C-alpha positions in Angstrom: 160.4 61.1 127.7 158.9 60.5 124.1 159.8 63.2 121.3 157.1 64.5 119.2 158.1 67.0 117.3 161.2 70.1 117.2 160.8 73.7 116.6 164.1 73.3 113.5 162.7 73.6 110.7 163.8 72.5 107.3 164.7 73.2 103.6 165.0 70.6 101.8 162.4 67.4 101.6 163.7 64.5 103.2 163.7 62.4 100.4 165.7 60.1 102.2 163.8 60.2 105.5 161.0 59.8 104.0 162.1 56.6 102.0 164.2 54.7 105.0 160.6 55.2 106.8 158.6 53.3 103.8 161.8 50.7 103.5 161.4 49.5 107.1 156.9 49.0 106.7 157.6 47.5 104.0 159.3 45.1 104.9 158.1 44.6 108.3 154.3 44.4 106.8 155.7 42.2 103.7 158.8 40.3 105.2 157.8 39.7 109.4 154.0 39.5 108.7 152.9 42.7 110.8 154.2 40.9 113.6 152.5 37.4 112.9 155.0 34.7 115.4 155.6 32.6 112.4 156.9 34.8 110.0 158.3 37.1 112.2 160.6 34.4 113.9 161.4 33.1 110.3 162.4 36.8 109.2 163.9 37.4 112.4 166.1 34.3 111.9 167.1 35.1 108.4 167.7 38.6 108.5 169.1 39.2 111.7 172.4 39.9 112.6 173.6 37.0 115.3 177.0 38.4 116.7 178.4 34.1 117.5 178.0 33.6 113.9 180.1 36.8 112.6 182.8 35.9 114.9 182.6 32.1 114.3 181.8 32.3 118.5 178.7 30.1 118.5 179.3 26.7 116.9 177.7 25.8 114.2 174.2 24.2 114.4 173.7 26.0 117.4 169.4 26.1 118.1 167.5 29.6 119.0 164.9 28.9 119.9 162.6 32.6 118.7 158.6 30.9 118.7 156.6 27.8 119.1 158.1 25.4 115.7 160.4 28.1 115.0 164.5 28.2 115.8 167.3 30.4 114.3 170.3 27.2 113.6 174.0 29.6 113.5 175.6 28.9 110.4 178.7 30.0 108.0 179.1 33.9 108.6 176.6 36.2 106.2 178.0 39.4 106.6 175.6 40.9 104.7 172.9 40.6 107.6 174.9 43.9 108.9 172.6 45.8 106.6 169.9 43.8 106.4 169.3 44.1 110.2 169.0 47.8 110.6 165.7 47.2 108.1 163.9 44.4 110.9 161.5 45.0 113.8 160.8 43.1 117.0 157.0 44.5 117.5 155.0 46.8 117.1 156.3 49.3 119.5 159.5 48.8 118.6 159.4 49.6 115.0 156.9 53.0 115.4 158.7 54.2 118.0 162.0 53.8 116.5 160.4 55.2 113.0 158.8 57.9 115.2 162.4 59.2 116.7 163.6 59.2 113.0 161.2 61.3 111.5 161.7 63.8 114.8 165.3 63.9 114.1 166.3 62.9 110.9 164.8 65.0 108.3 167.5 67.7 109.9 170.6 65.7 110.0 169.5 64.6 105.9 168.6 68.8 105.7 172.6 69.5 106.8 174.4 67.1 104.7 171.6 66.6 101.2 170.5 63.8 100.4 173.4 61.4 98.9 175.7 62.1 102.1 172.8 61.1 104.3 171.8 57.6 102.6 176.0 56.6 103.3 176.2 58.6 107.1 173.2 56.8 107.8 174.6 53.0 107.0 177.9 53.8 108.4 176.2 54.8 111.9 174.2 51.3 111.8 177.2 49.5 110.9 179.2 51.3 114.0 176.3 50.8 116.6 176.3 46.5 115.0 180.5 46.3 116.0 180.1 48.1 119.5 177.3 45.3 120.3 179.8 42.9 118.7 182.2 43.9 120.5 180.5 43.8 123.8 178.5 40.4 123.3 180.9 38.9 120.5 179.6 35.5 122.0 175.2 36.2 122.0 173.8 33.3 119.6 170.4 36.0 119.8 169.5 37.9 116.5 170.0 41.8 116.2 167.5 43.2 114.8 166.3 47.1 114.3 166.7 50.3 113.3 168.2 52.1 116.5 171.5 51.8 116.0 171.7 53.9 112.9 168.6 56.3 114.3 170.9 56.6 117.7 173.7 58.5 115.3 171.0 60.5 113.9 170.5 61.9 117.6 174.5 62.2 118.2 174.3 64.0 115.7 171.7 66.1 116.0 172.5 67.6 119.5 176.2 67.9 117.9 174.4 70.3 115.6 171.4 71.4 117.1 172.1 71.6 120.6 170.0 74.1 122.1 167.3 73.5 119.8 163.6 72.9 121.4 162.3 69.7 121.7 158.7 68.4 122.5 158.3 65.8 124.8 156.0 64.1 126.3 156.5 62.8 129.7 154.3 59.8 131.5 154.5 60.1 134.6 152.2 56.6 136.2 148.4 57.2 134.3 149.6 61.0 134.2 150.7 61.9 130.8 151.9 66.2 130.0 154.3 67.7 127.7 157.5 69.7 128.1 159.6 71.7 125.5 163.1 70.7 125.9 166.6 71.7 124.8 167.8 68.6 122.2 171.4 68.5 124.3 168.8 67.6 127.8 166.4 65.5 126.1 168.9 63.3 124.0 171.6 63.8 126.4 169.1 62.3 129.1 168.6 59.5 126.7 172.3 58.5 126.0 172.6 58.5 130.1 169.6 55.9 129.9 171.4 54.2 127.6 174.9 53.2 129.1 173.0 52.5 132.6 171.2 50.1 130.8 174.2 48.7 128.7 176.6 48.4 132.2 173.8 46.7 133.8 173.0 43.8 130.9 176.7 43.0 130.7 176.6 43.0 135.1 173.8 40.7 134.6 175.5 38.8 132.0 171.8 38.2 130.2 171.2 37.6 126.5 168.5 39.2 124.7 166.3 42.6 125.1 167.8 45.9 124.2 171.0 46.4 122.3 172.4 48.9 124.4 175.5 49.0 123.4 174.5 49.4 119.8 172.8 52.6 120.7 175.7 53.8 122.3 178.4 53.1 119.6 175.6 54.8 116.6 175.1 57.3 118.9 179.1 58.4 119.2 179.6 57.0 115.8 176.6 60.4 114.6 178.6 62.4 116.5 182.6 62.2 115.0 180.6 61.1 111.6 178.5 64.7 111.4 181.9 65.8 111.3 182.8 64.6 108.1 179.4 64.7 106.5 178.0 68.1 107.4 177.8 70.5 104.5 178.9 74.0 105.5 177.4 75.1 102.8 174.0 73.7 103.8 174.0 75.2 107.2 175.4 78.0 106.9 172.7 78.5 104.4 170.4 78.1 107.1 171.8 79.8 109.3 171.4 83.1 107.2 167.9 82.1 106.6 167.3 82.5 110.9 166.3 78.3 110.6 168.7 77.5 113.5 167.5 78.8 117.2 170.1 81.7 118.7 172.4 79.8 121.0 170.9 82.3 124.2 167.3 80.6 122.8 
C-alpha cells in the first residue's frame, strides 16, 4: 500500500516539511550525483552511518565494497554521520518513496506543534531510529542511509494524533492497481507490522544490508512517545475548534 493523500487539512504553511524535502533533494542532486554509481557510493561512504565504526566493533581498516573501484574503509568514529545519514538515499525509489510519505504525513505533525518544535522532533526521531538499528546490529559494517527512520517517527506521531483520519492509498495487486481510503490506524498499523516482520526475518537470517527495519520500528515508537511532549495543546485545540479533525465516529 502506498499513501498518496489524506483528509486532514492544515492551518500552518509547512515550511519545515518543505525545507527538509528540499534539503534531501539537494543532497541527492549534488552530493550523490542523482544515483550515479561512483558519486553515490562515495557519498554513502563519507556521510552514511556505519554502526560497527561508531561502536568500535568493526576493526579499523575493514573495507566494505559498494561499487566498482569504490569501497568504504572503516576508520575512527565520526559521530556526525548520525545526522548526515538522515539526508542520504540509496536510489531513486528510496528517495521518492521516503519524501512522498513525509509530504503526506509531515505537514500535519508540523501543524500540531509549530515549526521550531518540529525540527527538533524530526531530528530526535531520526536519532532514536539510528540508535535502535545500532542496538540490534552493533557489528554491522554496512553504511546506513535514509530519512525513513525520522519519517517513521512522524508516522508514529500521526497514528496517535489522528488515528481515524482517512488516508487514500494505492493498492498494487500484481498488474492491477486500485485505490482505497483507510483510517490512518489501519494503514499505518499495517505498515508497522510489516516492519516488525521484516526486522524479525532479517535478524533470524543474519543477513546484513537491505532495509533497516529496526530503524523504522525505533523511529515509529519514538514518534509515538515524543508527540506527547512536542504537540502544542493550543494548536490542537485550534484545529478542533475549526473542525479540522475528523469526528471519532467518522
